MOPAC internal coordinates of N, CA, C and O (Angstrom, degrees):
PM7 1SCF
backbone

  N    0.0000 0     0.00 0     0.00 0    0    0    0
  C    1.4265 1     0.00 0     0.00 0    1    0    0
  C    1.5213 1   109.01 1     0.00 0    2    1    0
  O    1.2310 1   120.80 1   133.92 1    3    2    1
  N    1.2275 1   116.07 1   -46.08 1    3    2    1
  C    1.5475 1   118.76 1  -178.98 1    5    3    2
  C    1.4749 1   110.56 1   -60.92 1    6    5    3
  O    1.2310 1   117.77 1   143.23 1    7    6    5
  N    1.3033 1   121.86 1   -36.77 1    7    6    5
  C    1.4401 1   123.35 1   177.83 1    9    7    6
  C    1.5271 1   110.49 1   -67.98 1   10    9    7
  O    1.2310 1   117.32 1   141.41 1   11   10    9
  N    1.2900 1   122.70 1   -38.59 1   11   10    9
  C    1.4893 1   125.43 1   179.21 1   13   11   10
  C    1.4781 1   107.73 1   -65.85 1   14   13   11
  O    1.2310 1   120.42 1   133.18 1   15   14   13
  N    1.3538 1   116.81 1   -46.82 1   15   14   13
  C    1.5216 1   120.44 1   178.61 1   17   15   14
  C    1.4499 1   109.60 1   -59.32 1   18   17   15
  O    1.2310 1   118.90 1   137.88 1   19   18   17
  N    1.4042 1   119.71 1   -42.12 1   19   18   17
  C    1.4875 1   120.61 1  -177.26 1   21   19   18
  C    1.5192 1   109.20 1   -66.35 1   22   21   19
  O    1.2310 1   122.58 1   137.39 1   23   22   21
  N    1.2737 1   112.65 1   -42.61 1   23   22   21
  C    1.5703 1   116.11 1  -177.35 1   25   23   22
  C    1.4918 1   111.10 1   -61.15 1   26   25   23
  O    1.2310 1   118.46 1   144.51 1   27   26   25
  N    1.3705 1   120.54 1   -35.49 1   27   26   25
  C    1.4973 1   121.64 1  -177.46 1   29   27   26
  C    1.5170 1   111.02 1   -95.18 1   30   29   27
  O    1.2310 1   119.99 1   145.39 1   31   30   29
  N    1.2465 1   117.62 1   -34.61 1   31   30   29
  C    1.5660 1   115.27 1  -176.50 1   33   31   30
  C    1.4813 1   110.74 1   -80.65 1   34   33   31
  O    1.2310 1   116.17 1   135.19 1   35   34   33
  N    1.2998 1   124.88 1   -44.81 1   35   34   33
  C    1.3858 1   124.38 1  -174.75 1   37   35   34
  C    1.4869 1   117.11 1   -59.56 1   38   37   35
  O    1.2310 1   120.07 1   131.71 1   39   38   37
  N    1.4220 1   117.48 1   -48.29 1   39   38   37
  C    1.4833 1   118.52 1   172.82 1   41   39   38
  C    1.4312 1   114.06 1   -60.49 1   42   41   39
  O    1.2310 1   119.99 1   142.06 1   43   42   41
  N    1.4079 1   117.62 1   -37.94 1   43   42   41
  C    1.5189 1   119.57 1   176.70 1   45   43   42
  C    1.4660 1   111.39 1   -58.85 1   46   45   43
  O    1.2310 1   120.50 1   132.25 1   47   46   45
  N    1.2586 1   116.66 1   -47.75 1   47   46   45
  C    1.5068 1   122.39 1   176.25 1   49   47   46
  C    1.5776 1   114.02 1   -57.74 1   50   49   47
  O    1.2310 1   122.10 1   136.92 1   51   50   49
  N    1.2453 1   113.59 1   -43.08 1   51   50   49
  C    1.4776 1   123.42 1   179.13 1   53   51   50
  C    1.5506 1   107.59 1   -61.12 1   54   53   51
  O    1.2310 1   119.48 1   135.43 1   55   54   53
  N    1.2946 1   118.60 1   -44.57 1   55   54   53
  C    1.5057 1   119.23 1  -176.43 1   57   55   54
  C    1.5872 1   105.66 1   -74.13 1   58   57   55
  O    1.2310 1   118.50 1   142.18 1   59   58   57
  N    1.3136 1   120.46 1   -37.82 1   59   58   57
  C    1.4306 1   120.80 1  -179.63 1   61   59   58
  C    1.6055 1   109.07 1   -69.33 1   62   61   59
  O    1.2310 1   121.13 1   150.89 1   63   62   61
  N    1.3083 1   115.45 1   -29.11 1   63   62   61
  C    1.4955 1   115.33 1   175.93 1   65   63   62
  C    1.5673 1   113.38 1   -77.17 1   66   65   63
  O    1.2310 1   120.52 1   152.55 1   67   66   65
  N    1.2766 1   116.61 1   -27.45 1   67   66   65
  C    1.4808 1   117.45 1  -176.49 1   69   67   66
  C    1.6087 1   109.32 1   -87.63 1   70   69   67
  O    1.2310 1   118.72 1   143.46 1   71   70   69
  N    1.2079 1   120.06 1   -36.54 1   71   70   69
  C    1.4980 1   125.07 1  -172.96 1   73   71   70
  C    1.4867 1   109.02 1   -97.09 1   74   73   71
  O    1.2310 1   116.84 1   -52.94 1   75   74   73
  N    1.3281 1   123.62 1   127.06 1   75   74   73
  C    1.3876 1   122.78 1   171.07 1   77   75   74
  C    1.5124 1   113.68 1   -51.97 1   78   77   75
  O    1.2310 1   118.84 1   -23.86 1   79   78   77
  N    1.3157 1   119.81 1   156.14 1   79   78   77
  C    1.4994 1   123.39 1  -178.36 1   81   79   78
  C    1.5156 1   108.91 1   -65.07 1   82   81   79
  O    1.2310 1   119.29 1   140.62 1   83   82   81
  N    1.3984 1   118.95 1   -39.38 1   83   82   81
  C    1.3905 1   120.39 1  -171.75 1   85   83   82
  C    1.5464 1   114.15 1   -77.33 1   86   85   83
  O    1.2310 1   123.37 1   160.67 1   87   86   85
  N    1.3959 1   111.15 1   -19.33 1   87   86   85
  C    1.5451 1   114.68 1  -175.25 1   89   87   86
  C    1.5546 1   111.34 1  -101.78 1   90   89   87
  O    1.2310 1   117.61 1   176.08 1   91   90   89
  N    1.2250 1   122.16 1    -3.92 1   91   90   89
  C    1.4925 1   123.29 1  -172.53 1   93   91   90
  C    1.4642 1   108.26 1   -80.05 1   94   93   91
  O    1.2310 1   121.43 1   -45.78 1   95   94   93
  N    1.3387 1   114.87 1   134.22 1   95   94   93
  C    1.4831 1   125.04 1   173.38 1   97   95   94
  C    1.4034 1   113.08 1  -102.74 1   98   97   95
  O    1.2310 1   120.59 1   -38.75 1   99   98   97
  N    1.3574 1   116.47 1   141.25 1   99   98   97
  C    1.4146 1   116.78 1   177.01 1  101   99   98
  C    1.5095 1   117.09 1   -73.75 1  102  101   99
  O    1.2310 1   121.69 1   156.86 1  103  102  101
  N    1.3388 1   114.37 1   -23.14 1  103  102  101
  C    1.4586 1   118.08 1  -175.84 1  105  103  102
  C    1.6070 1   108.38 1   -96.81 1  106  105  103
  O    1.2310 1   120.39 1   155.73 1  107  106  105
  N    1.3607 1   116.85 1   -24.27 1  107  106  105
  C    1.4213 1   116.36 1  -176.39 1  109  107  106
  C    1.5803 1   110.45 1  -119.60 1  110  109  107
  O    1.2310 1   117.69 1  -161.57 1  111  110  109
  N    1.2499 1   122.00 1    18.43 1  111  110  109
  C    1.3486 1   123.96 1  -173.30 1  113  111  110
  C    1.5869 1   115.35 1   -58.60 1  114  113  111
  O    1.2310 1   123.24 1   137.29 1  115  114  113
  N    1.2446 1   111.40 1   -42.71 1  115  114  113
  C    1.4953 1   118.77 1  -177.29 1  117  115  114
  C    1.5168 1   110.71 1   -67.09 1  118  117  115
  O    1.2310 1   120.25 1   137.33 1  119  118  117
  N    1.3445 1   117.13 1   -42.67 1  119  118  117
  C    1.5278 1   118.38 1   174.46 1  121  119  118
  C    1.4611 1   109.47 1   -69.16 1  122  121  119
  O    1.2310 1   117.33 1   146.51 1  123  122  121
  N    1.2929 1   122.68 1   -33.49 1  123  122  121
  C    1.4897 1   123.94 1   177.89 1  125  123  122
  C    1.4855 1   106.30 1   -60.07 1  126  125  123
  O    1.2310 1   120.58 1   130.56 1  127  126  125
  N    1.2716 1   116.51 1   -49.44 1  127  126  125
  C    1.5071 1   119.74 1  -176.74 1  129  127  126
  C    1.5782 1   113.55 1   -62.28 1  130  129  127
  O    1.2310 1   121.74 1   140.65 1  131  130  129
  N    1.2830 1   114.27 1   -39.35 1  131  130  129
  C    1.4831 1   119.58 1   176.91 1  133  131  130
  C    1.5677 1   106.41 1   -65.37 1  134  133  131
  O    1.2310 1   121.56 1   129.59 1  135  134  133
  N    1.2974 1   114.61 1   -50.41 1  135  134  133
  C    1.4734 1   115.52 1   176.37 1  137  135  134
  C    1.4575 1   122.57 1   -50.99 1  138  137  135
  O    1.2310 1   123.58 1   135.46 1  139  138  137
  N    1.3109 1   110.74 1   -44.54 1  139  138  137
  C    1.4937 1   119.06 1   177.72 1  141  139  138
  C    1.5303 1   112.55 1   -70.13 1  142  141  139
  O    1.2310 1   122.24 1   133.25 1  143  142  141
  N    1.4930 1   113.31 1   -46.75 1  143  142  141
  C    1.4637 1   112.98 1   175.97 1  145  143  142
  C    1.4987 1   115.29 1   -59.55 1  146  145  143
  O    1.2310 1   121.00 1   133.49 1  147  146  145
  N    1.3304 1   115.69 1   -46.51 1  147  146  145
  C    1.5138 1   118.68 1  -179.40 1  149  147  146
  C    1.4736 1   116.40 1   -68.32 1  150  149  147
  O    1.2310 1   122.27 1   151.79 1  151  150  149
  N    1.2630 1   113.26 1   -28.21 1  151  150  149
  C    1.5288 1   116.51 1   170.29 1  153  151  150
  C    1.5120 1   112.18 1   -67.04 1  154  153  151
  O    1.2310 1   120.51 1   140.61 1  155  154  153
  N    1.3076 1   116.63 1   -39.39 1  155  154  153
  C    1.4468 1   123.09 1  -176.88 1  157  155  154
  C    1.5956 1   106.43 1   -66.96 1  158  157  155
  O    1.2310 1   118.63 1   139.55 1  159  158  157
  N    1.2475 1   120.21 1   -40.45 1  159  158  157
  C    1.4700 1   124.33 1  -179.66 1  161  159  158
  C    1.5680 1   115.31 1   -85.37 1  162  161  159
  O    1.2310 1   121.35 1   171.42 1  163  162  161
  N    1.3569 1   115.03 1    -8.58 1  163  162  161
  C    1.4560 1   116.48 1   175.51 1  165  163  162
  C    1.5910 1   108.89 1    86.19 1  166  165  163
  O    1.2310 1   118.07 1  -156.64 1  167  166  165
  N    1.2293 1   121.27 1    23.36 1  167  166  165
  C    1.5148 1   121.43 1   178.36 1  169  167  166
  C    1.4137 1   108.62 1  -123.13 1  170  169  167
  O    1.2310 1   117.14 1  -137.85 1  171  170  169
  N    1.2195 1   123.04 1    42.15 1  171  170  169
  C    1.5216 1   126.54 1  -175.13 1  173  171  170
  C    1.5072 1   114.28 1   -59.56 1  174  173  171
  O    1.2310 1   123.52 1   157.14 1  175  174  173
  N    1.4591 1   110.86 1   -22.86 1  175  174  173
  C    1.4405 1   115.24 1   178.00 1  177  175  174
  C    1.5620 1   115.99 1   -62.65 1  178  177  175
  O    1.2310 1   123.14 1   163.78 1  179  178  177
  N    1.3271 1   111.58 1   -16.22 1  179  178  177
  C    1.5019 1   115.33 1  -175.21 1  181  179  178
  C    1.6064 1   113.91 1   -88.21 1  182  181  179
  O    1.2310 1   122.72 1   177.48 1  183  182  181
  N    1.3600 1   112.40 1    -2.52 1  183  182  181
  C    1.4769 1   114.39 1   179.12 1  185  183  182
  C    1.4877 1   115.01 1   -68.48 1  186  185  183
  O    1.2310 1   117.69 1   144.47 1  187  186  185
  N    1.3855 1   122.00 1   -35.53 1  187  186  185
  C    1.3893 1   119.75 1   169.51 1  189  187  186
  C    1.4326 1   117.65 1   -63.91 1  190  189  187
  O    1.2310 1   119.55 1   145.24 1  191  190  189
  N    1.3373 1   118.46 1   -34.76 1  191  190  189
  C    1.5334 1   124.14 1   174.81 1  193  191  190
  C    1.3848 1   112.95 1   -64.93 1  194  193  191
  O    1.2310 1   118.27 1   142.70 1  195  194  193
  N    1.4098 1   120.91 1   -37.30 1  195  194  193
  C    1.4265 1   121.31 1   171.77 1  197  195  194
  C    1.4474 1   114.97 1   -69.56 1  198  197  195
  O    1.2310 1   119.52 1   147.63 1  199  198  197
  N    1.3904 1   118.52 1   -32.37 1  199  198  197
  C    1.4134 1   118.28 1   177.66 1  201  199  198
  C    1.5020 1   111.87 1   -68.49 1  202  201  199
  O    1.2310 1   120.83 1   141.79 1  203  202  201
  N    1.3348 1   116.02 1   -38.21 1  203  202  201
  C    1.4947 1   116.44 1   178.74 1  205  203  202
  C    1.5235 1   111.48 1   -70.10 1  206  205  203
  O    1.2310 1   119.47 1   139.78 1  207  206  205
  N    1.2565 1   118.63 1   -40.22 1  207  206  205
  C    1.4906 1   121.63 1   174.17 1  209  207  206
  C    1.5295 1   111.20 1   -59.55 1  210  209  207
  O    1.2310 1   118.93 1   137.10 1  211  210  209
  N    1.3627 1   119.65 1   -42.90 1  211  210  209
  C    1.3887 1   117.72 1   179.07 1  213  211  210
  C    1.6349 1   111.11 1   -70.24 1  214  213  211
  O    1.2310 1   121.07 1   146.18 1  215  214  213
  N    1.2559 1   115.57 1   -33.82 1  215  214  213
  C    1.4828 1   113.22 1   175.50 1  217  215  214
  C    1.4967 1   114.60 1   -72.07 1  218  217  215
  O    1.2310 1   119.41 1   150.25 1  219  218  217
  N    1.3718 1   118.72 1   -29.75 1  219  218  217
  C    1.5203 1   117.61 1   176.96 1  221  219  218
  C    1.5423 1   105.89 1   -73.14 1  222  221  219
  O    1.2310 1   120.33 1   144.29 1  223  222  221
  N    1.3509 1   116.98 1   -35.71 1  223  222  221
  C    1.4756 1   116.03 1  -177.99 1  225  223  222
  C    1.5479 1   114.96 1   -70.30 1  226  225  223
  O    1.2310 1   120.94 1   146.05 1  227  226  225
  N    1.4350 1   115.81 1   -33.95 1  227  226  225
  C    1.3765 1   119.08 1   170.23 1  229  227  226
  C    1.4981 1   118.52 1   -64.09 1  230  229  227
  O    1.2310 1   123.67 1   141.40 1  231  230  229
  N    1.4404 1   110.58 1   -38.60 1  231  230  229
  C    1.4548 1   117.83 1   173.92 1  233  231  230
  C    1.5303 1   116.49 1   -62.64 1  234  233  231
  O    1.2310 1   124.24 1   142.98 1  235  234  233
  N    1.3199 1   109.48 1   -37.02 1  235  234  233
  C    1.5268 1   117.18 1  -178.24 1  237  235  234
  C    1.5287 1   109.78 1   -73.29 1  238  237  235
  O    1.2310 1   121.65 1   142.65 1  239  238  237
  N    1.3780 1   114.46 1   -37.35 1  239  238  237
  C    1.5151 1   117.62 1   175.52 1  241  239  238
  C    1.4760 1   112.40 1   -66.91 1  242  241  239
  O    1.2310 1   120.94 1   145.94 1  243  242  241
  N    1.4138 1   115.80 1   -34.06 1  243  242  241
  C    1.4436 1   118.06 1   179.02 1  245  243  242
  C    1.4233 1   110.79 1   -69.69 1  246  245  243
  O    1.2310 1   117.81 1   139.64 1  247  246  245
  N    1.3539 1   121.78 1   -40.36 1  247  246  245
  C    1.4132 1   126.82 1   178.71 1  249  247  246
  C    1.5921 1   112.54 1   -63.52 1  250  249  247
  O    1.2310 1   120.43 1   142.82 1  251  250  249
  N    1.3685 1   116.78 1   -37.18 1  251  250  249
  C    1.3245 1   120.00 1   177.11 1  253  251  250
  C    1.5835 1   111.01 1   -66.06 1  254  253  251
  O    1.2310 1   122.57 1   138.89 1  255  254  253
  N    1.3066 1   112.67 1   -41.11 1  255  254  253
  C    1.4200 1   111.47 1   179.48 1  257  255  254
  C    1.6027 1   117.51 1   -73.57 1  258  257  255
  O    1.2310 1   122.94 1   157.29 1  259  258  257
  N    1.2980 1   111.96 1   -22.71 1  259  258  257
  C    1.4794 1   118.30 1   169.19 1  261  259  258
  C    1.5212 1   117.49 1   -76.70 1  262  261  259
  O    1.2310 1   122.02 1   145.49 1  263  262  261
  N    1.2574 1   113.73 1   -34.51 1  263  262  261
  C    1.5053 1   120.66 1  -179.47 1  265  263  262
  C    1.5045 1   110.25 1   -73.90 1  266  265  263
  O    1.2310 1   119.28 1   141.05 1  267  266  265
  N    1.3576 1   118.97 1   -38.95 1  267  266  265
  C    1.5262 1   123.28 1  -170.56 1  269  267  266
  C    1.5292 1   110.13 1   -54.04 1  270  269  267
  O    1.2310 1   117.94 1   122.82 1  271  270  269
  N    1.3422 1   121.53 1   -57.18 1  271  270  269
  C    1.4623 1   119.32 1   178.85 1  273  271  270
  C    1.5215 1   117.84 1   -54.34 1  274  273  271
  O    1.2310 1   121.76 1   141.75 1  275  274  273
  N    1.3889 1   114.23 1   -38.25 1  275  274  273
  C    1.4243 1   116.31 1  -174.29 1  277  275  274
  C    1.5754 1   105.69 1   -73.89 1  278  277  275
  O    1.2310 1   119.74 1   145.50 1  279  278  277
  N    1.3374 1   118.11 1   -34.50 1  279  278  277
  C    1.4453 1   116.87 1  -179.36 1  281  279  278
  C    1.5644 1   108.06 1   -71.28 1  282  281  279
  O    1.2310 1   120.25 1   146.27 1  283  282  281
  N    1.2855 1   117.13 1   -33.73 1  283  282  281
  C    1.4686 1   119.72 1  -179.98 1  285  283  282
  C    1.6048 1   110.32 1   -65.55 1  286  285  283
  O    1.2310 1   122.25 1   135.36 1  287  286  285
  N    1.3141 1   113.29 1   -44.64 1  287  286  285
  C    1.4877 1   117.76 1   171.91 1  289  287  286
  C    1.4646 1   117.80 1   -55.61 1  290  289  287
  O    1.2310 1   123.45 1   135.25 1  291  290  289
  N    1.3433 1   110.99 1   -44.75 1  291  290  289
  C    1.4165 1   118.16 1  -175.89 1  293  291  290
  C    1.6173 1   107.22 1   -69.86 1  294  293  291
  O    1.2310 1   121.31 1   138.41 1  295  294  293
  N    1.3331 1   115.11 1   -41.59 1  295  294  293
  C    1.3608 1   114.33 1   179.06 1  297  295  294
  C    1.6147 1   114.45 1   -65.33 1  298  297  295
  O    1.2310 1   118.36 1   139.84 1  299  298  297
  N    1.3651 1   120.74 1   -40.16 1  299  298  297
  C    1.3801 1   122.84 1   179.93 1  301  299  298
  C    1.5241 1   109.80 1   -75.47 1  302  301  299
  O    1.2310 1   119.34 1   161.09 1  303  302  301
  N    1.3984 1   118.87 1   -18.91 1  303  302  301
  C    1.3904 1   120.23 1   174.54 1  305  303  302
  C    1.4514 1   115.42 1   -79.67 1  306  305  303
  O    1.2310 1   122.70 1   164.09 1  307  306  305
  N    1.4052 1   112.44 1   -15.91 1  307  306  305
  C    1.5197 1   119.04 1  -177.03 1  309  307  306
  C    1.5992 1   105.98 1   -69.08 1  310  309  307
  O    1.2310 1   119.21 1   156.53 1  311  310  309
  N    1.3447 1   119.11 1   -23.47 1  311  310  309
  C    1.4476 1   115.92 1   178.91 1  313  311  310
  C    1.4547 1   114.67 1   -75.71 1  314  313  311
  O    1.2310 1   120.71 1   178.43 1  315  314  313
  N    1.3343 1   116.25 1    -1.57 1  315  314  313
  C    1.4233 1   121.39 1   177.20 1  317  315  314
  C    1.5212 1   118.34 1    62.43 1  318  317  315
  O    1.2310 1   122.42 1  -153.14 1  319  318  317
  N    1.3816 1   112.96 1    26.86 1  319  318  317
  C    1.4151 1   115.49 1   177.95 1  321  319  318
  C    1.4700 1   113.68 1  -110.25 1  322  321  319
  O    1.2310 1   122.23 1   144.61 1  323  322  321
  N    1.3821 1   113.33 1   -35.39 1  323  322  321
  C    1.5150 1   119.69 1  -171.90 1  325  323  322
  C    1.4793 1   117.04 1   -87.43 1  326  325  323
  O    1.2310 1   118.00 1   155.19 1  327  326  325
  N    1.4237 1   121.41 1   -24.81 1  327  326  325
  C    1.2531 1   124.46 1  -173.94 1  329  327  326
  C    1.6339 1   114.14 1  -106.70 1  330  329  327
  O    1.2310 1   120.60 1   -30.16 1  331  330  329
  N    1.3734 1   116.46 1   149.84 1  331  330  329
  C    1.4420 1   113.38 1   176.94 1  333  331  330
  C    1.5195 1   110.84 1   -64.68 1  334  333  331
  O    1.2310 1   119.35 1   -22.68 1  335  334  333
  N    1.2225 1   118.85 1   157.32 1  335  334  333
  C    1.4575 1   120.83 1   178.73 1  337  335  334
  C    1.5954 1   117.62 1   -52.86 1  338  337  335
  O    1.2310 1   119.96 1   149.84 1  339  338  337
  N    1.3232 1   117.68 1   -30.16 1  339  338  337
  C    1.4450 1   117.89 1   173.48 1  341  339  338
  C    1.3808 1   115.67 1   -72.21 1  342  341  339
  O    1.2310 1   117.81 1   167.36 1  343  342  341
  N    1.3905 1   121.77 1   -12.64 1  343  342  341
  C    1.4543 1   121.11 1  -177.55 1  345  343  342
  C    1.6187 1   107.50 1  -104.27 1  346  345  343
  O    1.2310 1   118.06 1  -178.00 1  347  346  345
  N    1.2754 1   121.31 1     2.00 1  347  346  345
  C    1.4222 1   123.54 1   176.44 1  349  347  346
  C    1.3637 1   113.08 1   -81.83 1  350  349  347
  O    1.2310 1   119.91 1   -27.43 1  351  350  349
  N    1.3404 1   117.78 1   152.57 1  351  350  349
  C    1.4494 1   126.21 1   179.62 1  353  351  350
  C    1.5171 1   110.83 1   -74.76 1  354  353  351
  O    1.2310 1   120.10 1   180.00 1  355  354  353

């Protein structure tokens, strides 16, 4: 539980610390934080790389959520009890 809380609370506090309250956006807050931090350290070229990595990670997470239920249905259907004969493998 402590690890989960640390994973969600610490980055949120870091973003709130870096971006002023009036300028923070709910939809773009993470990229704003990376933009400000990378500009401060002189590595602003890495912002698009982080954006691509975040997009790929979000897509991979979405695919895992979409694939899980279909795999579960397929696995339970393999017992040949829950599906009609036309749906069995």
